[in-house]
C-alpha positions in Angstrom: 7.5 15.0 42.2 8.3 12.6 40.1 8.6 8.5 40.7 8.3 5.5 38.6 6.5 2.3 37.8 9.1 -0.9 38.2 6.2 -2.7 36.8 2.5 -3.4 35.8 0.9 -6.5 36.8 -2.0 -8.0 36.0 -4.1 -10.5 38.1 -4.4 -14.2 37.2 -6.8 -16.5 37.8 -6.1 -18.4 41.5 -8.5 -21.2 42.5 -7.7 -21.3 46.2 -9.4 -22.3 49.5 -8.7 -18.9 51.3 -10.1 -17.1 47.6 -12.8 -15.0 49.1 -14.8 -15.1 46.2 -17.5 -17.4 46.4 -16.6 -19.7 43.5 -13.2 -20.0 45.2 -11.7 -17.7 43.0 -9.4 -14.8 43.6 -7.3 -12.0 41.5 -4.7 -11.6 44.4 -1.8 -13.1 42.3 -0.7 -10.2 40.2 2.0 -10.9 37.6 4.7 -8.5 36.0 4.0 -8.1 32.1 5.7 -6.5 29.2 4.6 -3.8 27.1 1.9 -1.3 27.6 -1.3 -1.9 29.3 -4.7 0.4 29.4 -6.2 1.6 32.7 -9.8 2.4 32.4 -12.5 3.7 34.5 -13.5 0.5 35.2 -10.1 -1.5 35.9 -7.2 -2.6 34.5 -7.7 -4.2 30.8 -6.9 -7.7 31.0 -6.5 -8.0 34.9 -8.8 -10.5 36.9 -10.9 -9.8 40.0 -13.1 -12.3 41.8 -14.9 -10.6 44.7 -16.5 -7.4 43.3 -18.4 -6.9 45.8 -15.3 -5.9 47.7 -12.6 -5.3 44.9 -13.1 -3.1 41.7 -15.2 -0.7 41.2 -14.7 3.2 40.0 -12.7 4.0 43.6 -10.7 1.4 43.5 -10.0 0.7 39.5 -6.1 0.6 40.3 -3.9 -0.4 43.2 -0.6 0.7 43.6 2.3 -0.4 46.4 6.0 1.4 46.8 8.4 -0.9 46.1 10.5 0.4 49.1 7.3 -0.6 50.8 8.0 -4.3 49.9 11.7 -4.5 50.3 11.0 -4.0 54.5 8.1 -6.5 54.2 10.7 -8.8 52.5 13.4 -8.2 54.9 10.9 -8.8 58.1 9.4 -12.2 56.5 12.8 -12.8 55.9 11.7 -14.0 51.8 11.5 -12.8 48.3 8.9 -10.4 47.4 7.7 -10.3 43.5 6.2 -7.4 42.1 2.6 -7.8 41.9 2.5 -9.6 45.4 0.8 -7.7 47.6 -1.7 -8.1 44.5 -0.6 -4.2 43.3 -1.3 -3.3 39.5 1.4 -0.5 39.9 4.7 -1.2 41.5 6.1 2.2 41.7 9.3 3.5 43.1 10.8 6.9 44.4 7.5 7.8 45.1 5.7 8.4 48.5 2.6 6.0 48.2 1.8 6.2 52.0 2.0 9.7 51.8 0.0 10.3 48.9 -2.7 12.9 49.7 -6.3 12.2 49.3 -7.4 13.3 45.8 -3.9 14.2 44.6 -3.3 13.0 40.6 -0.9 11.1 39.0 0.6 11.5 35.5 1.6 8.1 33.9 2.3 7.3 30.9 -0.9 8.8 28.6 -3.1 8.1 31.9 -4.5 10.3 34.6 -5.2 8.9 38.1 -6.4 10.0 41.6 -5.5 8.8 44.7 -8.6 7.6 46.8 -8.1 5.6 49.7 -6.1 2.6 51.6 -6.1 -0.8 50.9 -7.6 -2.4 53.8 -6.0 -6.3 54.2 -8.1 -9.0 54.2 -8.3 -12.9 54.8 -7.5 -13.6 51.0 -4.2 -12.1 51.4 -3.1 -13.6 54.3 -4.5 -16.5 53.0 -2.2 -15.9 49.6 1.0 -14.9 51.6 0.4 -18.1 53.6 0.9 -15.8 56.9 -2.1 -16.2 59.5 -1.5 -13.0 61.2 -0.8 -11.1 58.4 -3.5 -9.0 58.4 -2.6 -7.4 61.8 1.3 -7.1 61.2 0.1 -5.5 58.3 -2.5 -3.2 60.0 0.7 -2.2 62.5 3.1 -1.3 60.0 0.5 1.0 58.5 2.1 0.9 54.8 -1.1 0.2 52.7 -0.5 1.3 49.5 -3.5 3.5 47.7 -6.3 2.8 45.4 -6.8 5.2 42.5 -9.6 6.3 40.2 -8.8 6.6 36.3 -9.5 10.6 35.0 -8.6 9.8 32.2 -8.0 6.0 30.5 -4.6 5.8 29.2 -1.2 3.0 28.4 1.2 3.0 31.3 4.2 0.6 31.1 7.0 -0.3 33.2 9.4 2.7 33.7 6.9 5.4 32.8 7.6 8.3 35.4 4.4 8.8 38.2 4.4 12.2 37.9 2.1 14.5 40.7 0.4 17.0 38.4 -1.9 18.3 41.7 -1.9 18.1 45.5 -4.9 19.1 47.2 -4.4 21.5 50.3 -6.3 19.8 52.9 -3.2 17.7 53.3 -4.9 14.5 54.4 -2.8 11.2 53.5 -3.6 7.3 52.5 -1.4 6.8 55.6 -3.7 9.3 58.2 -6.8 7.8 56.7 -5.9 4.5 57.0 -4.4 4.5 60.6 -7.5 6.8 61.4 -9.8 3.7 60.5 -7.3 0.9 62.2 -5.2 2.0 64.3 -5.8 5.6 65.8 -9.3 7.1 66.2 -8.9 10.2 67.3 -7.4 10.8 63.9 -11.1 10.2 62.4 -12.3 13.9 62.4 -9.2 14.3 59.5 -11.4 12.2 57.6 -13.8 14.5 57.0 -11.3 17.1 55.5 -10.9 15.0 52.5 -13.6 15.5 49.9 -11.9 13.1 47.5 -12.3 9.9 50.0 -15.4 7.6 48.7 -18.5 8.6 50.1 -18.5 5.6 52.4 -15.8 6.1 54.1 -16.6 9.6 54.9 -20.0 8.0 56.4 -18.0 5.4 58.4 -16.2 8.6 59.7 -19.2 10.4 60.8 -20.7 6.7 62.5 -17.8 6.5 64.1 -17.1 10.1 66.0 -21.1 9.4 66.5 -20.6 6.7 68.7 -17.8 8.2 70.3 -19.6 11.5 71.4 
């Protein structure tokens, strides 16, 4: 399976009341850049991350969102939505990001990436868009985009192919994990079948399952 990068986006510093960082600064406003960008284990070179308690780190080094999902939101909101507007570093097309399997690997440019978890919408996202009920609407739509680890650092650029080079047999997808945690708790047992999930998400699933028993 092969898709492509529509754009690579880097966060600029935004100061606003809605910014989650204690300093009032956010990096959710990502802008497309020309030329190759280095992806490292600790994140995207040149990217700004404001609230590091909840963003960034090896399991959230890179965030990808599908151009096709953004197009749905453009119609739903009746507004133009540019690449990077979801806070994504990589805007993809012809790639099923919601259907990506936890632990699957993407070869992009000279980098090798691994799908880790879905994005959880936050008040910073709603504030950036100026839509008070965006968290509720984003959750109901359940096309959250995917966070990725960087298994091999490398440079990527707009137009690069995104090739799925390995897909685990367990089949637990980004969409399933998101729905299990937010909409369909009956899916929680599936999360324990996905060893590539970050430990804290697997632990959260165990706690919720224990609370239901």
